MARMARRO-302917 format. One line per field, with one value per residue (C-alpha): chain; x, y, z; residue number from 1; residue in one letter. Coordinates in Angstrom, 3 decimals, decimal comma. Layout:
BEGIN
ch <- [A_...]
u <- [X_...]
v <- [Y_...]
w <- [Z_...]
i <- [NUM_...]
aa <- [a_...]
This chain:
BEGIN
ch <- [A_A_A_A_A_A_A_A_A_A_A_A_A_A_A_A_A_A_A_A_A_A_A_A_A_A_A_A_A_A_A_A_A_A_A_A_A_A_A_A_A_A_A_A_A_A_A_A_A_A_A_A_A_A_A_A_A_A_A_A_A_A_A_A_A_A_A_A_A_A_A_A_A_A_A_A_A_A_A_A_A_A_A_A_A_A_A_A_A_A_A_A_A_A_A_A_A_A_A_A_A_A_A_A_A_A_A_A_A_A_A_A_A_A_A_A_A_A_A_A_A_A_A_A_A_A_A_A_A_A_A_A_A_A_A_A_A_A_A_A_A_A_A_A_A_A_A_A_A_A_A_A_A_A_A_A_A_A_A_A_A_A_A_A_A_A_A_A_A_A_A_A_A_A_A_A_A_A_A_A_A_A_A_A_A_A_A_A_A_A_A_A_A_A_A_A_A_A_A_A_A_A_A_A_A_A_A_A_A_A_A_A_A_A_A_A_A_A_A_A_A_A_A_A_A_A_A_A_A_A_A_A_A_A_A_A_A_A_A_A_A_A_A_A_A_A_A_A_A_A_A_A_A_A_A_A_A_A_A_A_A_A_A_A_A_A_A_A_A_A_A_A_A_A_A_A_A_A_A_A_A_A_A_A_A_A_A_A_A]
u <- [-78,085_-76,842_-73,905_-72,291_-68,744_-67,673_-64,291_-62,222_-59,666_-57,356_-59,185_-59,365_-61,776_-60,521_-56,917_-57,886_-60,210_-57,955_-54,516_-53,687_-54,405_-57,835_-59,438_-63,146_-64,077_-65,723_-66,335_-69,915_-71,136_-72,055_-68,513_-69,357_-67,731_-69,393_-67,310_-67,413_-65,515_-66,166_-69,913_-70,749_-71,656_-71,514_-71,770_-69,479_-69,710_-67,294_-68,615_-65,774_-64,634_-67,442_-68,182_-71,733_-72,245_-75,168_-74,818_-76,697_-77,847_-75,132_-76,069_-74,332_-73,451_-70,809_-71,024_-70,975_-69,568_-66,714_-66,045_-65,821_-63,560_-61,206_-61,336_-60,610_-58,206_-60,196_-58,950_-55,328_-53,962_-52,907_-52,341_-49,482_-48,209_-48,219_-46,467_-43,759_-43,310_-42,844_-39,728_-38,171_-37,846_-37,937_-41,339_-43,110_-44,456_-45,776_-47,445_-49,075_-50,293_-51,647_-52,897_-55,804_-54,360_-55,048_-53,790_-56,800_-57,176_-58,218_-58,815_-55,467_-56,780_-58,381_-55,231_-53,002_-54,922_-55,254_-51,542_-50,630_-52,903_-51,103_-47,833_-46,959_-50,481_-52,276_-54,744_-57,554_-56,861_-56,485_-59,909_-61,504_-59,856_-60,818_-64,390_-64,573_-63,127_-65,797_-68,599_-67,609_-66,904_-68,218_-71,630_-74,180_-75,050_-78,028_-77,654_-79,465_-81,142_-77,862_-75,960_-72,446_-70,278_-68,186_-64,574_-64,384_-62,767_-59,509_-61,578_-63,710_-60,746_-58,876_-61,564_-61,141_-58,750_-56,072_-57,898_-61,141_-59,363_-57,961_-61,502_-61,237_-58,431_-55,817_-53,412_-50,246_-51,298_-54,024_-51,447_-50,234_-53,734_-54,811_-51,703_-51,838_-55,519_-54,689_-51,823_-53,911_-57,014_-54,859_-53,193_-49,652_-49,485_-51,570_-52,436_-54,850_-52,337_-49,303_-50,092_-48,828_-45,321_-42,559_-42,520_-39,544_-41,086_-44,426_-42,714_-40,826_-44,072_-45,836_-42,989_-43,601_-46,770_-46,530_-46,499_-45,544_-42,178_-40,795_-42,969_-46,210_-45,424_-44,813_-48,106_-49,931_-48,135_-48,879_-52,456_-53,864_-51,590_-50,710_-47,005_-46,185_-42,441_-43,036_-42,014_-43,232_-41,059_-42,610_-41,441_-42,790_-41,187_-37,917_-37,839_-38,658_-36,092_-33,380_-34,437_-34,567_-31,617_-29,248_-29,076_-31,144_-28,672_-30,185_-29,795_-30,284_-33,643_-31,971_-30,006_-33,178_-35,066_-32,412_-32,122_-35,869_-36,300_-33,350_-34,411_-38,115_-38,228_-41,713_-43,087_-41,823_-45,206_-46,809_-43,959_-44,327_-48,046_-47,584_-44,642_-46,459_-49,571_-47,643_-45,176_-47,763_-50,284_-48,401_-44,907_-46,258_-48,555_-45,737_-43,471_-40,635_-39,084]
v <- [36,196_32,620_31,134_27,701_27,383_23,821_22,201_24,475_21,847_22,524_24,974_25,200_27,896_27,852_28,502_31,160_33,028_32,742_32,875_36,494_38,021_39,477_40,404_40,721_37,037_35,412_31,725_30,725_27,794_25,768_26,081_28,722_32,171_35,564_38,383_41,711_42,401_45,440_46,052_42,389_40,813_37,082_33,765_31,113_27,374_24,805_21,369_19,184_20,815_23,370_26,746_27,743_31,475_33,675_37,453_40,731_42,330_44,678_47,742_48,292_46,006_43,861_40,116_38,326_35,202_37,168_39,017_35,778_34,051_37,013_37,569_33,935_33,575_30,582_30,677_30,040_26,477_25,989_22,269_23,248_25,830_23,288_20,772_23,307_24,312_20,665_20,582_22,391_19,464_21,673_23,110_19,759_19,596_23,188_22,630_19,377_20,914_24,051_22,520_24,565_27,909_30,806_34,372_36,652_39,554_42,413_46,136_48,015_50,774_48,452_46,298_49,333_50,525_46,960_46,295_49,732_48,661_45,314_46,875_45,413_44,051_40,705_39,280_39,571_43,278_43,995_42,482_44,591_47,815_47,293_46,488_49,782_51,780_50,312_50,809_54,446_55,556_52,969_52,685_50,240_47,020_44,876_41,086_38,234_40,654_42,278_45,414_45,277_48,061_48,844_49,864_53,693_55,302_57,311_60,469_59,681_58,878_61,944_64,022_62,305_63,749_61,708_62,294_60,921_57,901_57,048_56,266_53,131_52,059_51,950_53,736_55,313_54,058_56,737_59,295_57,068_56,231_59,893_61,031_58,124_58,810_62,388_61,353_58,765_60,945_63,817_61,696_61,887_58,094_56,418_53,399_51,973_52,230_50,678_47,192_48,396_49,036_46,552_45,167_47,366_50,549_49,837_49,089_52,398_54,285_52,429_53,132_56,846_56,362_56,944_53,670_51,593_49,900_46,972_44,269_46,210_47,214_43,606_42,523_45,175_44,072_40,392_40,573_43,278_43,845_40,322_40,847_37,231_37,851_39,899_38,024_39,716_38,840_39,008_37,347_33,905_33,978_35,230_32,327_29,649_30,904_30,976_27,490_25,888_27,549_29,073_26,471_28,707_31,587_35,053_36,798_40,404_40,989_42,188_38,927_36,891_38,987_38,542_34,827_34,161_36,169_34,453_30,978_31,127_33,733_34,129_31,674_33,728_35,050_31,622_30,056_32,775_32,070_28,316_28,840_31,549_29,522_26,332_28,009_30,055_27,252_23,946_24,880_27,526_24,995_22,458_25,122_24,228_27,704]
w <- [-131,880_-131,978_-133,787_-133,977_-135,326_-136,116_-136,739_-134,519_-133,424_-131,659_-129,374_-125,581_-124,416_-120,807_-121,814_-124,335_-121,917_-118,849_-120,437_-119,610_-123,021_-122,268_-118,961_-119,706_-119,742_-116,721_-116,251_-115,448_-113,333_-116,423_-117,810_-120,387_-120,468_-120,745_-122,159_-123,951_-127,180_-129,314_-128,927_-128,447_-125,136_-125,650_-123,889_-125,350_-124,821_-126,145_-127,034_-128,304_-131,564_-131,797_-130,274_-129,465_-128,985_-128,028_-128,101_-127,875_-131,103_-132,289_-134,352_-137,654_-140,521_-138,895_-139,421_-136,084_-137,713_-139,319_-136,063_-134,067_-136,591_-136,476_-132,708_-131,827_-134,817_-136,070_-139,650_-138,675_-138,778_-135,148_-135,708_-137,981_-135,491_-132,668_-134,892_-135,741_-132,096_-131,126_-133,270_-130,324_-127,929_-124,851_-125,893_-126,294_-122,685_-122,916_-126,295_-125,175_-121,920_-123,658_-126,876_-128,153_-127,160_-129,540_-129,777_-129,674_-132,141_-129,898_-130,211_-130,042_-127,774_-125,223_-125,294_-124,716_-121,647_-120,336_-120,406_-118,990_-116,140_-115,879_-114,639_-111,211_-110,940_-110,548_-113,051_-110,488_-109,907_-113,608_-114,261_-111,528_-112,702_-116,338_-115,289_-113,375_-116,272_-118,549_-116,050_-115,331_-118,895_-121,351_-123,007_-121,519_-123,309_-122,294_-122,305_-120,534_-118,138_-117,101_-118,063_-119,463_-120,854_-123,890_-123,488_-123,577_-126,595_-126,499_-126,949_-123,916_-121,639_-122,938_-121,277_-117,896_-115,336_-113,589_-110,286_-111,713_-113,203_-109,788_-108,680_-110,819_-108,428_-111,135_-108,816_-110,252_-113,691_-113,861_-114,958_-117,787_-118,993_-119,002_-120,892_-123,347_-124,100_-124,976_-127,272_-129,109_-129,352_-130,613_-133,281_-131,856_-132,109_-134,853_-132,754_-135,291_-138,164_-136,486_-137,795_-141,176_-139,771_-139,008_-135,497_-134,556_-135,984_-134,322_-131,015_-131,110_-131,646_-128,819_-126,415_-126,893_-124,873_-121,112_-119,185_-122,235_-121,883_-123,903_-122,322_-122,555_-126,138_-127,092_-125,509_-127,578_-130,742_-130,192_-128,918_-131,186_-134,206_-135,405_-134,784_-134,081_-133,862_-130,667_-127,503_-124,270_-121,259_-117,820_-114,604_-115,650_-119,077_-117,619_-115,170_-117,725_-120,238_-117,578_-116,419_-119,874_-121,575_-119,007_-116,211_-113,933_-114,091_-113,955_-117,280_-118,462_-120,159_-123,338_-123,617_-123,085_-125,638_-128,288_-127,567_-127,824_-131,020_-132,629_-131,556_-132,423_-135,199_-136,687_-134,114_-131,149_-130,071_-130,269_-128,306_-125,667_-125,161_-124,685_-122,357_-120,377_-119,647_-118,976_-116,635_-114,717_-114,221_-114,266_-113,129_-110,767_-109,058_-108,877_-107,308_-109,674_-109,290]
i <- [1_2_3_4_5_6_7_8_9_10_11_12_13_14_15_16_17_18_19_20_21_22_23_24_25_26_27_28_29_30_31_32_33_34_35_36_37_38_39_40_41_42_43_44_45_46_47_48_49_50_51_52_53_54_55_56_57_58_59_60_61_62_63_64_65_66_67_68_69_70_71_72_73_74_75_76_77_78_79_80_81_82_83_84_85_86_87_88_89_90_91_92_93_94_95_96_97_98_99_100_101_102_103_104_105_106_107_108_109_110_111_112_113_114_115_116_117_118_119_120_121_122_123_124_125_126_127_128_129_130_131_132_133_134_135_136_137_138_139_140_141_142_143_144_145_146_147_148_149_150_151_152_153_154_155_156_157_158_159_160_161_162_163_164_165_166_167_168_169_170_171_172_173_174_175_176_177_178_179_180_181_182_183_184_185_186_187_188_189_190_191_192_193_194_195_196_197_198_199_200_201_202_203_204_205_206_207_208_209_210_211_212_213_214_215_216_217_218_219_220_221_222_223_224_225_226_227_228_229_230_231_232_233_234_235_236_237_238_239_240_241_242_243_244_245_246_247_248_249_250_251_252_253_254_255_256_257_258_259_260_261_262_263_264_265_266_267_268_269_270_271_272_273_274_275_276_277_278_279_280_281_282_283_284_285_286_287_288_289]
aa <- [m_e_l_i_v_d_n_i_h_p_f_n_l_e_i_v_a_e_g_g_q_a_f_r_w_d_r_q_q_d_g_s_y_i_g_v_a_d_r_y_v_m_r_v_y_q_q_d_n_a_l_k_l_t_a_n_s_c_p_g_d_k_s_f_d_t_f_i_r_n_y_f_d_l_e_r_n_y_s_s_i_e_e_r_l_c_r_y_e_e_l_i_p_a_v_k_y_c_s_g_n_r_i_l_q_q_d_p_w_e_t_t_v_t_f_i_t_s_a_n_n_s_i_a_n_i_k_k_t_i_a_r_i_c_e_f_y_g_e_p_l_a_y_e_g_g_i_y_y_t_f_p_s_p_e_v_l_a_g_v_t_e_e_e_l_r_k_t_r_c_g_f_r_a_k_y_i_a_q_t_a_k_m_v_a_g_g_e_v_d_l_f_g_l_h_r_f_s_v_q_e_a_r_e_q_l_m_r_l_p_g_v_g_r_k_v_a_d_c_i_l_l_f_s_m_r_k_y_d_a_f_p_i_d_v_w_i_k_r_v_l_e_h_l_y_f_n_g_r_e_m_p_l_r_r_l_q_e_f_a_e_r_r_f_g_e_l_a_g_f_a_q_q_y_l_f_h_y_t_r_t_f_w_g_n_e_k_i_f]
C-alpha cells in the first residue's frame, strides 16, 4: 500500500519518531523511518510538508489513511498549539527548536508495557527489549523482504511466566509485565475504556497495575488516551522545571507536578513534550545541567 498525506505543517518526522514516545521506529540510511503500529509495518518519508508512506497489506476493513491521520495526530492544529505555548516566554526556545513535534495516538496496552519497561532504563535498551517481546510473542508480518512482529496482546502475555519473560532481558520488570498482563486480560483494569474517565480517575486505575507509578501512568495517559492535561515528570523534566522556575533548587516531585499542571492547564502534555525533547537533546548536548 502507498499513501501520500499533504499539508501536514508543522511536522518533524525525526522528532516524532525519536522523541521518546514510541520505541518501534528505526531510522534508515535514506532518512526514512520503518516502524510497526497495530498490524501495519510501514516506511515513512517526509518531503517538506508531505508524508509518503508505504506499508504491508493489513487484513480487515481498517482505512490506512484514517489510521495514519489518527496515529500521527494529523487532524489537530499544531500551529495553534505552538502559538499558544509561545505565550509562555520561557517556552519559546523549546517550541522553536522542536517545531513539528506531535503526540502520537498509540495502543494503550503496548504503551503500558513499553513504559513499565522504561523504568530505570535507556531508550536504546527499551527499544531492544520491546523488539524481543514482539519477536518472541507477537505475530509475524512480512514487509520489504523482512519479517516484523505485532505487539503481543494482554491475553498472550498473561500466559507467559515471569521466568520466560526474563529471556527478553527486561530484568526486574518481567514480574510487573506478567502481573499486569493477567490483570488486564482478566478485566481487573479496563485499559481500553479508561479514556472515558477523567484524568485523575484514569490515573488511579492505571496505578493499580504493578510497575505503574505516577510518571508511567501519565505517559500512558498522554501517549495513548488523549489526556493532554497529563504531565509526566522524568529526570529531564525535573531538571528543566527546577532550572526555569526555581533557580535550580531541587524541588519535591509533588510540588513540580502541581506547579506544571497549574501553569499549563490543558496544554500541559504538549508543553511537556516540547520541553522533554529540547532539554534531552539540546540542553543535554550543551551540558547546561
